[in-house]
N, C-alpha and C positions, 0 to 999 in steps of 0.2 A: 218289457217296454224300456225303451233307452231314453235317458234323460239328457237334455241339453247341457252344455257348459254352465250357462247362466243359471239353470235350474239347480244344478249342483251347487253352484255359489251361493244361490238363495237359501238352499236347505242348510248348508254350513253356517250361513250368517244366523239363521233361526236357532242353531245350536249354540252358537256364540251368545246370542241373546239369553238364552236359558242358563247357560253356565255363568253368565254375568249377574243373573238374578233379575233380568228385566222382564216385566210381564207386558206383552204386547197386546193391544186391542185386536179385534177380529179385522179391523180396517187396516191397522199397521201390518199385521200378519199377511194379508191379501196384497198389500202394496209390495212387501218384500218378495212374495212368491210369484208375482206377476212381472216383476221388473226384468227387463231383458237388456238393460244398459249396463254393460261390463263395467264401465267407469265409475258409474253410480254405486254399483254393488262394491266395488274395491274401496271406494270412498267410505261407504258405511262400515266395511270390514276394518278399515284402519281407524276410524273413529271409535269403534267400539272397544278397542284395546285401551283407550285412555279415558273413556267416557265415564262419568260417575252417575249421570242421569240419562234416561232413554231419549229425552228430547234433544240431548246433545248428538245423538247418532243420526237421526232421521230427519235432519233439516234440509232445506232445499238450497242452502247457501254453499 
């Protein structure tokens, strides 16, 4: 089975959350896994690099 580019980004983002020590709720995990908006995935990936709290990453602003 082949995964899409967005699915690959989402999987990598989940790994980043894990390495950062952030525990996602099932809802947050699903939000990341089902996101197909490349720009939003990139935004989250950039935010996670400097975030000290999970809520700093998955905001809608």
